[in-house]
Backbone bond lengths (Angstrom), bond angles and torsions (degrees), N, CA, C in turn:
res aa  C-N    CA-C-N  psi(-1)  N-CA   C-N-CA  omega(-1)  CA-C   N-CA-C  phi
1 M - - - 1.439 - - 1.523 108.92 -
2 P 1.297 119.13 127.04 1.461 120.14 -178.54 1.522 111.81 -72.17
3 A 1.312 114.94 147.93 1.465 120.15 175.36 1.520 108.90 -72.40
4 T 1.308 115.48 148.47 1.462 119.87 177.83 1.514 109.18 -100.65
5 E 1.298 116.17 152.08 1.467 122.22 178.66 1.530 108.48 -81.16
6 S 1.316 117.05 127.15 1.450 121.25 179.25 1.523 110.28 -81.17
7 H 1.314 115.43 144.45 1.465 120.49 174.58 1.527 111.07 -94.09
8 R 1.334 116.41 2.52 1.466 121.29 179.32 1.526 110.47 -98.56
9 T 1.326 116.03 152.22 1.458 120.33 174.97 1.535 108.46 -73.71
10 P 1.324 117.52 158.70 1.469 119.43 176.51 1.532 112.59 -57.46
11 E 1.322 116.69 -36.28 1.465 120.57 179.46 1.524 111.14 -66.42
12 E 1.332 115.90 -42.04 1.464 119.78 179.08 1.527 110.48 -66.98
13 L 1.328 116.98 -41.44 1.464 120.63 177.37 1.524 110.82 -59.80
14 A 1.334 117.03 -43.22 1.464 121.29 179.49 1.530 110.98 -62.59
15 R 1.319 116.61 -44.51 1.466 120.40 179.88 1.522 110.81 -63.60
16 L 1.330 116.66 -48.98 1.465 120.82 -179.72 1.525 111.56 -64.78
17 G 1.340 116.51 -37.39 1.455 120.01 178.10 1.521 112.10 -63.87
18 A 1.330 116.26 -43.45 1.466 120.20 178.58 1.526 110.99 -64.74
19 E 1.330 116.70 -40.16 1.471 120.43 178.17 1.527 111.03 -64.76
20 A 1.330 116.69 -44.81 1.470 120.69 179.48 1.525 110.52 -64.43
21 F 1.337 116.99 -38.55 1.459 120.45 177.36 1.527 110.36 -59.91
22 D 1.325 116.67 -49.33 1.466 120.51 -178.59 1.525 112.43 -64.14
23 R 1.315 116.67 -39.18 1.462 121.37 -174.88 1.532 112.99 -82.06
24 H 1.345 118.08 -42.28 1.462 120.84 -170.94 1.523 115.01 -108.16
25 V 1.327 117.21 -32.99 1.460 119.90 -173.24 1.520 111.96 -93.82
26 R 1.316 117.38 -51.25 1.468 121.21 -174.68 1.536 112.90 -50.00
27 P 1.352 119.47 -42.95 1.475 118.38 -179.34 1.535 113.98 -65.17
28 T 1.327 118.13 -17.39 1.464 120.80 -176.94 1.524 113.12 -98.88
29 L 1.332 117.79 -5.52 1.463 120.89 -173.96 1.523 112.33 -71.14
30 R 1.346 113.63 146.00 1.464 121.71 176.38 1.532 107.13 -118.42
31 P 1.316 118.05 160.42 1.474 119.89 -179.91 1.534 112.87 -54.73
32 E 1.307 118.37 -34.24 1.471 121.22 -178.66 1.532 113.02 -72.56
33 D 1.337 117.90 -6.81 1.465 121.44 176.87 1.522 112.76 -83.56
34 E 1.323 117.29 -9.17 1.464 121.80 -179.57 1.529 110.33 -53.85
35 G 1.339 116.08 127.35 1.456 121.97 178.15 1.521 115.03 86.34
36 K 1.329 117.86 -8.48 1.466 120.45 179.45 1.531 110.27 -80.39
37 F 1.316 115.17 160.84 1.464 121.77 177.87 1.522 109.96 -87.51
38 V 1.336 115.42 143.79 1.457 122.04 175.92 1.518 107.86 -124.13
39 A 1.330 116.62 119.41 1.458 122.63 173.79 1.522 106.57 -99.10
40 I 1.329 116.55 124.29 1.463 122.02 -173.57 1.519 110.06 -121.97
41 D 1.334 116.78 132.03 1.460 121.49 168.75 1.520 105.33 -81.67
42 V 1.334 117.28 110.70 1.463 120.51 -173.03 1.519 112.96 -66.04
43 A 1.322 118.02 -22.03 1.466 120.39 -179.03 1.526 112.35 -79.82
44 T 1.340 116.86 -34.54 1.468 119.77 -173.44 1.522 113.60 -112.75
45 G 1.331 117.42 -20.67 1.459 120.80 -174.52 1.524 112.30 84.29
46 D 1.334 117.51 -4.33 1.455 120.62 176.34 1.528 107.34 -60.60
47 H 1.324 117.25 142.55 1.455 119.02 -174.55 1.525 111.68 -152.36
48 E 1.320 114.41 164.15 1.459 123.56 174.66 1.512 108.40 -133.99
49 I 1.318 116.17 141.11 1.463 122.35 177.97 1.521 107.53 -119.21
50 N 1.348 115.22 132.83 1.457 119.47 -179.56 1.520 108.91 -157.68
51 E 1.331 116.86 155.47 1.461 120.84 175.99 1.521 111.23 -69.47
52 D 1.320 116.90 -22.05 1.459 122.71 -178.38 1.528 108.95 -107.74
53 D 1.341 117.11 126.61 1.461 120.33 -177.44 1.524 112.37 -62.10
54 Y 1.323 116.76 -43.40 1.464 120.93 -178.48 1.535 110.95 -63.29
55 A 1.312 116.45 -42.84 1.469 120.29 179.52 1.530 111.08 -62.36
56 A 1.326 116.93 -41.85 1.467 119.81 179.30 1.527 111.06 -61.66
57 V 1.328 116.80 -45.55 1.470 120.88 -179.72 1.522 110.57 -65.61
58 M 1.324 117.83 -44.67 1.462 120.42 -176.54 1.534 111.69 -67.35
59 R 1.323 117.78 -36.90 1.471 119.55 177.00 1.519 110.62 -65.39
60 L 1.328 116.86 -40.35 1.464 119.59 177.26 1.525 110.43 -65.80
61 R 1.321 117.03 -44.88 1.473 120.90 -179.32 1.530 112.23 -65.50
62 S 1.327 117.77 -25.78 1.464 119.26 177.80 1.527 110.81 -66.53
63 R 1.323 116.44 -30.00 1.471 120.96 176.71 1.519 112.49 -91.42
64 R 1.325 116.87 -34.83 1.463 122.56 -175.68 1.529 109.53 -131.58
65 P 1.338 116.59 78.83 1.470 120.32 -174.68 1.524 114.67 -59.08
66 S 1.307 118.31 -29.10 1.470 119.94 -176.96 1.531 112.48 -101.15
67 A 1.318 117.62 16.56 1.466 121.60 -177.47 1.520 111.57 -63.42
68 D 1.332 115.82 143.13 1.459 122.44 166.08 1.527 104.52 -86.32
69 V 1.313 116.96 106.47 1.458 121.62 -171.70 1.515 111.27 -95.86
70 W 1.321 114.87 132.92 1.454 122.69 171.58 1.513 106.40 -115.64
71 L 1.333 117.31 131.09 1.456 122.30 -177.38 1.516 109.56 -109.10
72 M 1.323 115.61 130.72 1.465 121.64 178.78 1.524 108.38 -133.00
73 R 1.324 115.03 167.65 1.454 120.73 174.82 1.523 107.73 -122.30
74 V 1.322 116.15 126.19 1.466 122.07 -175.65 1.524 110.51 -61.21
75 G 1.327 115.22 126.37 1.460 121.57 175.39 1.513 115.78 76.34
76 Q 1.323 117.60 8.86 1.460 121.17 -178.37 1.523 109.81 -117.93
77 P 1.327 118.06 145.23 1.459 119.73 179.47 1.526 112.81 -72.56
78 A 1.335 117.00 -20.52 1.467 121.29 179.36 1.526 108.54 -139.23
79 T 1.317 115.78 152.25 1.455 119.93 -179.55 1.520 111.30 -68.29
80 Y 1.325 116.75 -39.94 1.464 121.82 -179.10 1.516 109.93 -129.05
81 R 1.320 116.10 155.10 1.455 122.84 173.96 1.511 107.92 -117.47
82 M 1.288 116.07 138.67 1.464 120.86 177.20 1.518 107.50 -107.47
83 R 1.324 115.43 127.53 1.454 120.42 179.21 1.509 109.64 -126.66
84 R 1.298 113.75 153.11 1.461 119.08 174.50 1.518 108.73 -78.57
85 G 1.321 115.69 136.18 1.467 120.34 175.95 1.503 110.81 -71.91
86 Q 1.285 116.74 150.22 1.471 121.42 179.36 1.490 110.16 -103.74
């Protein structure tokens, strides 16, 4: 499924994603969701949780093809970490 172009700025997407996470996702989280990826449709709050980021996004897009998706990681300050290779 192709990605859609968002009409929102990255800052607006981040704000709406954080709001949707707090309002729609956080109340549904279980301890076993720690570290999993959450793909959120910022307009509706519809979301998918999965250990794999791509799977979470694709499952959400299968239901909401035109969603503005914000991706987060449960319990982490950032979705991804960048490390130097050794």
